[in-house]
N, C-alpha and C positions, 0 to 999 in steps of 0.2 A: 561595637564595630559597625560602621555605617554600611548600608546595603549597597551592593554593586550598582553602578549606573549604566554600565555597558557590559553585556554578557556575550561571550563568544560561544556559539553552539556548533559542535562538530558532528556531522553525520554524512559520510561519503557514500558508501555501499550501494545496494540495489534499490531499484525504483520504489518497491513497496515499502521498504524500510524507511526511506526518506519521506514518503507520503505519510507514514504513521507519526512523524514528528509534527506534522502541520496542525492537527487539532490541539495539541499541547501548546504549541507556540501561539496559536490564535487565542486560546484561553488566557495565556500569559499576557499577551499584548493588551487585552481588554481589562484584565485584573491589575496590571501594573503599567499603566500608560506612560509613567514617567521614566521607565527603564528601557534602554535601547538594546536590541539584539542584532548581532551579525551572524548569519548562518554561513558556515563553510561547507560546501558540497561541490559535486560535479556541475559544471556550467549548464548541462542539459536540464537539470532539475530546477533552475532558477524560477520558471513560471509557477511552480507550486506555491511560492511565497509572495506572489503578487497580491497586492491589496490588503496585506496584513500590516496594520499600523505599527510604526517603530521597528520594523524588521527590515534589515538590509541583507544583501546577498554578496558573498565573496566566492567566486568560482575558482576552484583549485585546479592547477594545471599539472596533472599527474604524469603527462607524457613528456613534458620538457622542463619548465622552470621548477616545478616542485617534485621532480622524479628522484627516487632514491633518498639516501640519508642526507646528502648535501642539499637536495631539494627541500627536505623537511626543515632544515636549518633556514633556508631561504623563506619558506612558508612562515615560520615563526617570526622572522625578521619583517616580512610584509605585514603580518597581522599585528605585530607589536606597535606599528605606526598608527593603528586605529584607536589607541588608548583604551585597551580592554581592561576591565577590572576583575573579571572572573571568567572561568571556562566551564561550560557544561559539555562534557564529552559523552554524547549519546551513542557513540559508535563502539568505543572501548576495544580497539584492536591495536596492533603494534604501531601503526602509523599515527593514529590519534594519541596514543599514549606518549609518544616522543614529544609531540607538540604540547600536550597539556603539562608534561613534566618540565619542559623548558619554561612555561609560564609559571609553574609552581616555584621553580628555582629563582625566578625573577620577582617572587613575592606575591603572586596573585593567588586568589582563592580558586581551587579546582575541584570538580566532582565528576564522577563517571557513572554511567548506567551499569548496574549489576544485571547481567543477562540471565541469571538464574539457571546456569548450565546444569547444575546437579539435579534440580527439580525436573528439568526437561528430559534429562537422561533417564530419570526414574519413570517418567510418563511413557517413554518410547522404548525402553528395554523390553526384550522378549520374555525374560524371566523375572519374577518378583516385581511385576509392573505395579506402579502406583497410579491408578486411573483416577486422577483428580485434577481439576483445573489449576494451573499455575497462574501467577500474577500476569496481567496483560502488559504488553510493551508500553502502552500508554501510561499505566500506573507506575511502571519502572522509571519512565522518563520524568513523571511528576516527582518521584522520590529523589531523582538526581537534582532537580531544582530546589527541593527542600533542603538538601545538604548545603546549598549556598544561600539559604535564608528566604526562599520564596515558596509559600504554600499555594498550590494551584488547584482550583476545583474544576472538574470536567463535567459537572452537572449542568443541565440546561445549556448545551453548546449553541453558539451562534455560528451561522454559516454566511458566506458571501452570497449576495443576490445571484440568481441565475445569470449567466453571461448573455449579453446581447449578441446574437449571431450575425456574423458579417455576411456580406453579399456572396463571398466565395463559399462560405459554409452552406448558405441557403440554396446555392446552385446545386449542391450535392444532396441536401436533405429535403428540400422543399419546405414550405411553411408548416408550422406545427398545428395540425388539426386532429391528430390521432394520439393515442398513447405511444410514447417513444420508449422502446426497450433496447438496451445495449446487450450484446453477447460478446464476451471475451473468452473464447474456448481453449486458450492455450496457457501453458505454464512452463517453467524452466525444466521441470522433470516430468517424465512420462507418468509416474505413479500419481500425479496430481491432475492428469488430463482426462476428462470424460470422453469415452470412446466416440469416434466420429459418427458411427452409424446410429448410436443412441442420441447424440446431439442433433443429428439430422431429424430424428423423430420429434425432438423438442421443438426445433425450429419450424418444421412443417406444421406442427400443432399450433404454434403461435401465429404463423402466417395465415392460417385459415380464417382468423378473425380480421376483417377489414378495418377494424378500429385500432389495429396494431401497426406500427411501423418499426421495423427491426434493423438495427445497425450492428454490423460485425466488425470487431476490433482485432488487430493483430499487427504483425510487422515482419518484414523480410519476404522474399519471393516464395519460399516453401509454404509459409503460413497463408499468404495471399491466395496461392493456388488452392489450398484446402478451403478457404473461405468462399472462393468462387464456386467450388463444388457444393458447399452447404447452401449457398444462395438459391440454387436449384430452380432458377427461372421465376421465383416468386416476385411479383411486382412490388410488394411492400417490404422487401428485404434489400438493404443496401450495404455493400462492402465499402467501408470507409478507410480500411487499412491502405496506406500508401498514397492516399489522396489529400490528406490534411497535414499541416504543420502541427507540431506538438501542442502549441498554445491553442490552435483551432480545435484539436481533439479534446483538450480540457474544456473548452467552451461548449462543445457539443455534449460531452458527458454531463456537464452541470445542468443541461436542459432535459436529461432523460427522466422518465418516471421510475425506471428501475434498471439496474444492471445485473445480469446473470454472469457470474465469473467463477473461475477456479479459485483456489487458494493462491492468489497471484497479485501482482502489482496493480492491475486494473481494479480489483476489488477495493484496495486501499485508496486509490485515486477517487473512485466514485464516492466512497464513504466520506473522504475528507471534504468533498464538495456538497455533502448533505443529501446525497441520492440514496434511495433504498437499494440495498445490495443483497442478493441471494447468492450464496457461495456453495460450491460443491467440493467435498473433501474426500480424498482417497486415502493414501498412506499417512497423510498428516491429519491433524485434528485441531478444532478451535481451542481445546483445552491447553494447547501449548503457548497460548498468549497472543496469537496473531489474528484473532477474530476482528473483522473490520469494525471501525469506530462507530459507536452509537447504533449498532444493529441488534435487533432482538435475537436471542439464542436460536429460535426456530427458523431464522433465515439461513442458518448454517445447516446444510443437508449433508450428513456424513454417511459413509459406507457402513454396511450392516455389521455391527460388532458381534452379534449372535453367530453369524456365519463366519466372521473373521475376528476371533477373540483377541488376537495379538495387536489389533489396531489401538492407537496409532503406532506405526513401526518407525517413524521418522519425524523429526522436527521440520525439516526442509523438503522432504520427499526424495532425497538423494540416495536412500538405501533400498536395496531390493531384497525381498523375502520370498523364498520359494513357496509356491502355492498361493501367493497373494497378488498374482499378476492381473487378475480380473476383479479386484475389489470394487472398482467403480461401477461394474455391471450390476452390483446389488442396489444401486440407486435407479429407480424406475422412472422413465421419461414422464409417465402420467402424473407421478407424484410431484415432479418439478413443475409441470404445467399447472397443477392445482395450486401449488404454493404461489406461483407467479400471479395467477388469476385472483387469488385471495388478497395478495399484496397491493395490486393496482386497481 
């Protein structure tokens, strides 16, 4: 059976999940330069895939044209015109299952990522916990491509060159003459967010060093208000949230020396761009397979399991456990500062 020449890759979902596909697709494009890939995702995420050879992007319109079951039939019809040979469903939810099934019924090879739900449940359950690392999402995606005949190595990853910063970005950042540190202090769920007073201590400690310039990332009015408080009149701390377009934000992140982030999308964006990422973990844990790409284990700073033995209590941070409200406070600001200092 001849190898597929054009693979459709489906991953809609959240920002971090889509960012985690990028290192796999980049490795694929260098190892199989004769094979074309079309990524189906939300239009907002298109910039993630810029600069990857042989990778095209198809923006799905979930609000109108591709909404509901009829919309999925339309999506299949639209994608079929691209002469797809095989489908790698890296999302594996109802919507993507419908599309890949339609391709399978039309005689195409299909494969889907096994998300390892049973192992993740064993890791996060409160009783009879199995505290052991499960397979990373990167490895799971690699296995999906193996099912359609492509072995991918993620060793010795290649990254795009740092982006050239536009005049508009430089007006906000200034020229790079210091160490540039990004901080993304927010996450979707509260159990994954480092308390603001402790983050203030971290930020104040970093800002004391005039060789640091610190950029604060976030989105939405409520987050920007908190970032302005964190900025705390420091001359070398800049709130970039709300000031840059998404592509400009990616360009800035690619020029950072280090990103400090929660277990959130910004961690995966920085990692896919080849930036060092230190992550803080509360209710969640890197063992669940979401450690940022190509980062050493000790860049993941986790809440204290001696004090909180039931950790991790959640894969995504969306579960609350009584008595575990202050888990993040077991991570000390000085420890984070030492880790950043050693890393840069």
